[in-house]
C-alpha positions as CSV (number, residue, x, y, z in Angstrom):
1,M,0.0,0.0,0.0
2,L,2.9,2.4,0.7
3,G,4.2,2.0,-2.8
4,E,0.8,2.8,-4.3
5,M,0.4,5.9,-2.1
6,L,3.8,7.2,-3.1
7,T,3.0,6.9,-6.8
8,L,-0.2,8.8,-6.2
9,S,1.9,11.5,-4.4
10,A,4.3,11.6,-7.3
11,A,1.3,12.2,-9.6
12,L,0.4,15.3,-7.5
13,C,3.9,16.6,-7.9
14,W,3.9,16.1,-11.6
15,A,0.5,17.9,-11.9
16,A,2.0,20.9,-10.1
17,G,5.0,20.8,-12.3
18,A,2.9,20.6,-15.5
19,N,1.2,23.9,-14.6
20,L,4.6,25.5,-14.0
21,Y,6.0,24.2,-17.3
22,K,3.1,25.9,-19.2
23,V,4.5,29.2,-17.9
24,G,8.1,28.4,-18.9
25,L,7.1,27.3,-22.4
26,R,5.8,30.8,-23.2
27,S,9.3,31.8,-24.3
28,M,11.6,28.8,-23.7
29,S,12.1,25.9,-26.1
30,P,11.3,22.3,-24.8
31,I,15.0,21.5,-24.7
32,K,15.9,24.6,-22.7
33,L,13.1,24.1,-20.3
34,N,14.1,20.4,-19.8
35,L,17.7,21.5,-19.1
36,V,16.7,24.2,-16.6
37,R,14.3,22.0,-14.7
38,S,16.9,19.1,-14.7
39,C,19.6,21.3,-13.2
40,A,17.3,22.4,-10.4
41,A,16.3,18.8,-9.8
42,A,19.9,17.7,-9.7
43,I,20.7,20.1,-6.9
44,L,17.8,18.9,-4.8
45,L,18.6,15.2,-5.4
46,L,22.2,15.7,-4.6
47,V,21.1,17.0,-1.2
48,F,19.0,13.9,-0.6
49,V,21.9,11.6,-1.7
50,L,24.4,13.3,0.7
51,V,22.0,13.6,3.6
52,L,20.7,10.0,3.3
53,D,24.3,8.7,2.5
54,K,23.4,7.1,-0.8
55,S,26.6,8.0,-2.6
56,K,28.1,4.6,-1.6
57,Y,26.0,3.1,-4.4
58,F,28.5,4.6,-6.9
59,L,30.9,1.9,-5.7
60,L,28.3,-0.8,-6.7
61,L,28.1,0.3,-10.3
62,Y,29.5,-2.2,-12.9
63,I,29.1,-2.4,-16.7
64,P,25.7,-4.2,-16.9
65,S,24.0,-2.1,-14.3
66,A,25.4,1.1,-15.6
67,V,24.1,0.3,-19.1
68,Y,20.6,-0.3,-17.6
69,L,20.7,3.0,-15.8
70,I,22.0,5.0,-18.7
71,A,19.5,3.4,-21.2
72,A,16.6,4.0,-18.8
73,S,17.6,7.6,-18.2
74,L,18.1,8.4,-21.9
75,I,15.0,6.6,-23.2
76,G,12.6,7.4,-20.4
77,W,13.6,10.9,-19.3
78,A,16.0,12.7,-21.7
79,L,14.2,11.5,-24.9
80,G,10.8,10.8,-23.5
81,D,10.3,14.1,-21.6
82,T,11.7,16.1,-24.5
83,L,9.3,14.5,-26.9
84,Y,6.5,15.2,-24.4
85,L,7.4,18.9,-24.3
86,I,7.6,19.0,-28.1
87,S,4.1,17.4,-28.3
88,L,2.8,19.8,-25.8
89,K,4.1,22.8,-27.7
90,H,2.8,21.7,-31.2
91,I,-0.6,20.2,-30.4
92,G,-1.4,21.6,-27.0
93,V,-2.5,20.1,-23.7
94,S,-5.9,18.8,-25.0
95,H,-4.2,16.5,-27.5
96,A,-0.7,15.9,-26.1
97,V,-2.0,14.7,-22.7
98,P,-4.2,11.8,-23.8
99,L,-1.5,10.6,-26.2
100,T,1.4,10.7,-23.8
101,Y,-0.5,9.5,-20.7
102,S,-1.8,6.4,-22.5
103,Y,1.6,4.8,-21.8
104,P,0.2,2.3,-19.3
105,L,-1.3,0.5,-22.3
106,F,2.3,0.0,-23.6
107,L,3.6,-0.8,-20.1
108,V,1.1,-3.7,-19.5
109,P,2.5,-6.1,-22.1
110,L,6.1,-5.2,-21.0
111,S,5.2,-5.9,-17.4
112,I,3.9,-9.3,-18.3
113,F,6.6,-10.5,-20.7
114,V,9.7,-8.6,-19.4
115,L,9.0,-8.1,-15.7
116,R,7.0,-11.3,-15.3
117,E,4.3,-9.5,-13.3
118,Q,0.8,-10.8,-12.8
119,L,-2.0,-9.1,-14.6
120,T,-5.1,-9.4,-12.4
121,P,-8.7,-8.2,-13.2
122,N,-8.3,-5.3,-10.8
123,I,-5.2,-4.1,-12.5
124,A,-6.6,-4.5,-16.0
125,V,-9.9,-2.7,-15.2
126,G,-8.2,0.0,-13.1
127,T,-5.7,0.8,-15.9
128,V,-8.5,1.1,-18.5
129,L,-10.6,3.4,-16.2
130,I,-7.7,5.8,-15.6
131,V,-6.6,5.9,-19.3
132,L,-10.3,6.4,-20.3
133,A,-10.5,9.3,-17.8
134,V,-7.4,11.0,-19.3
135,W,-8.8,10.6,-22.8
136,L,-12.2,11.9,-21.7
137,L,-10.7,14.9,-19.9
138,S,-8.4,15.9,-22.8
139,G,-10.0,14.8,-26.0
140,Q,-12.2,17.8,-26.5
141,K,-11.1,19.1,-29.9
142,K,-10.5,17.6,-33.3
143,L,-6.9,17.3,-34.5
144,Q,-5.9,18.0,-38.1
145,L,-2.7,16.1,-38.8
146,E,-1.0,18.7,-40.9
147,G,2.4,20.4,-40.6
148,S,3.6,20.8,-37.0
149,T,0.5,19.1,-35.7
150,K,1.7,15.9,-37.3
151,L,5.0,16.3,-35.6
152,G,3.3,16.8,-32.3
153,F,1.1,13.7,-32.7
154,I,4.1,11.5,-33.6
155,A,6.0,13.0,-30.6
156,G,3.1,12.2,-28.3
157,I,3.0,8.5,-29.4
158,L,6.8,8.2,-29.1
159,T,6.6,9.7,-25.7
160,A,4.2,7.0,-24.5
161,I,6.5,4.3,-25.8
162,C,9.6,5.9,-24.3
163,W,8.0,6.3,-20.9
164,A,6.8,2.7,-20.9
165,L,10.3,1.4,-21.8
166,G,11.9,3.7,-19.2
167,V,9.7,2.6,-16.4
168,T,10.3,-1.1,-17.3
169,L,14.1,-0.6,-17.2
170,F,13.9,1.4,-13.9
171,K,11.8,-1.3,-12.3
172,L,14.6,-3.8,-13.0
173,I,17.1,-1.2,-11.6
174,V,15.4,-0.4,-8.3
175,E,15.3,-4.1,-7.5
176,V,19.1,-3.7,-7.1
177,F,19.9,-0.1,-6.5
178,D,18.4,2.4,-4.0
179,P,15.7,4.4,-5.8
180,V,17.0,7.8,-4.4
181,F,20.4,7.0,-5.9
182,A,18.7,5.9,-9.2
183,A,16.8,9.2,-9.4
184,F,20.0,11.2,-8.9
185,F,22.0,9.1,-11.4
186,K,19.3,9.6,-13.9
187,I,19.8,13.3,-13.8
188,L,23.5,13.0,-14.1
189,I,23.0,11.1,-17.3
190,V,20.3,13.4,-18.7
191,L,22.1,16.7,-18.1
192,P,25.1,16.2,-20.4
193,F,22.8,14.8,-23.1
194,L,20.5,17.9,-22.9
195,A,23.5,20.3,-22.7
196,A,25.2,18.7,-25.8
197,Y,22.0,18.8,-27.8
198,L,21.4,22.5,-26.9
199,K,25.0,23.3,-27.8
200,I,25.0,21.5,-31.2
201,L,21.5,22.0,-32.4
202,G,20.1,24.8,-30.2
203,H,20.8,27.5,-32.9
204,Q,18.3,25.7,-35.2
205,D,15.5,26.1,-32.7
206,S,13.5,29.2,-33.7
207,S,10.7,28.5,-31.1
208,S,12.1,31.0,-28.6
209,V,13.5,34.2,-30.1
210,V,12.6,36.3,-27.1
211,P,14.7,35.9,-23.9
212,P,12.6,34.3,-21.2
213,K,11.3,36.5,-18.4
214,R,12.6,36.0,-14.8
215,S,9.1,34.7,-13.8
216,E,9.2,32.0,-16.5
217,V,12.7,30.9,-15.5
218,I,11.6,30.7,-11.9
219,A,8.5,28.7,-12.9
220,A,10.8,26.2,-14.8
221,I,13.1,25.9,-11.8
222,L,10.2,25.3,-9.4
223,G,8.7,22.8,-11.8
224,G,12.0,20.9,-11.8
225,L,12.3,20.9,-8.0
226,I,8.7,19.7,-7.5
227,S,8.2,17.4,-10.5
228,V,11.6,16.0,-11.4
229,G,13.4,16.3,-8.1
230,L,10.7,15.3,-5.6
231,G,8.1,13.7,-7.9
232,D,10.5,11.4,-9.8
233,M,12.3,10.4,-6.6
234,I,9.2,9.3,-4.6
235,Y,7.9,7.6,-7.8
236,L,10.9,5.4,-8.0
237,V,10.7,4.7,-4.3
238,G,7.0,3.7,-4.9
239,L,8.0,1.7,-8.0
240,S,10.5,-0.3,-5.9
241,L,7.7,-1.3,-3.4
242,T,5.0,-2.4,-5.9
243,Q,4.4,-3.8,-9.3
244,A,5.0,-1.6,-12.4
245,N,1.6,-2.3,-13.8
246,T,0.1,-1.0,-10.6
247,A,2.3,2.1,-10.1
248,V,2.2,3.3,-13.7
249,P,-1.7,3.7,-14.0
250,L,-1.7,5.5,-10.6
251,G,1.0,7.8,-11.8
252,S,-1.0,8.4,-15.0
253,S,-3.7,10.2,-13.0
254,T,-1.5,13.3,-13.2
255,P,-3.7,15.1,-15.8
256,I,-6.8,14.8,-13.5
257,F,-4.9,16.2,-10.6
258,S,-3.6,19.0,-12.8
259,A,-7.1,20.0,-13.9
260,I,-8.3,20.0,-10.3
261,L,-5.3,22.1,-9.1
262,A,-5.9,24.5,-11.9
263,A,-9.6,24.9,-10.8
264,V,-8.6,25.4,-7.2
265,F,-5.6,27.7,-7.5
266,L,-6.0,29.3,-11.0
267,K,-9.8,29.6,-10.7
268,E,-10.2,27.7,-14.0
269,R,-13.7,26.3,-14.6
270,L,-14.4,22.8,-13.4
271,T,-16.1,21.2,-16.4
272,R,-18.4,18.2,-16.5
273,R,-15.7,16.2,-18.2
274,T,-13.3,17.0,-15.3
275,I,-15.8,15.8,-12.8
276,I,-16.6,12.6,-14.6
277,S,-12.9,11.9,-15.3
278,S,-12.1,12.5,-11.6
279,I,-14.8,9.9,-10.6
280,L,-13.3,7.4,-13.1
281,V,-9.8,8.0,-11.6
282,V,-11.1,7.4,-8.1
283,M,-12.7,4.2,-9.2
284,G,-9.6,3.0,-11.1
285,A,-7.3,4.0,-8.2
286,T,-9.6,2.1,-5.7
287,L,-9.2,-1.1,-7.8
288,L,-5.4,-0.6,-8.0
289,L,-5.1,0.0,-4.3
290,S,-7.3,-2.9,-3.4
291,P,-5.4,-5.5,-1.3
292,T,-7.1,-8.3,-3.3
293,H,-5.0,-7.6,-6.4
């Protein structure tokens, strides 16, 4: 039960981060925002590693485990999160969210055939309810697959695949390594990748010709601290305590929490779709949290 509750808490952190990212993306490219938030998260995670004395796990690294960690970090976070931000920028929240957060559907077969996890009726129904809730909440407008929208659609699908692969690899990793250390190592791998990409190809990005405002940079930093630093860390801790095909659907409830937080703090209108989606998430989460599964 602790693992499931931690993944739900991570979803809340990610929801808060999503609202902050929207502010940062006003003038920052997806790669720049990803780099800024990752730097902030790295500092926070370094503090946790030092305070909790997790640095000793560096001594346990050997070639096979390092390969798993690097692959999971690059596929799930460096590539996956960048594709998510690209999708968000080109087709908007209403289309990017249902595409990217459908990744539990890709994760389920991986959890069965790679992780050898059991798929119970509770997990199957709970997963479908939560994915359905995300689609119901976000699928409110028709999408014309032309120009940049086609790029955004493809990026959204690839994001879902990358996240599913990344979680699968990290589930294997946290069975051996401490999840707090894994979260920190992930950032260490992601940062050079993002910095190199920005250095080599950043001049080709014309999406942000205006320097970002201080408030937008602060929003990106806070999003990194809350979402990547705290959220990813407690998610990996939760993942180490429960099955991946249980943790992932719970984490995918992020868009619902995001809509509710926006209604409470940003005074956005709470629509009928949001209410129905929230009910579906509660039903799905109840099944996933049920001790009978």
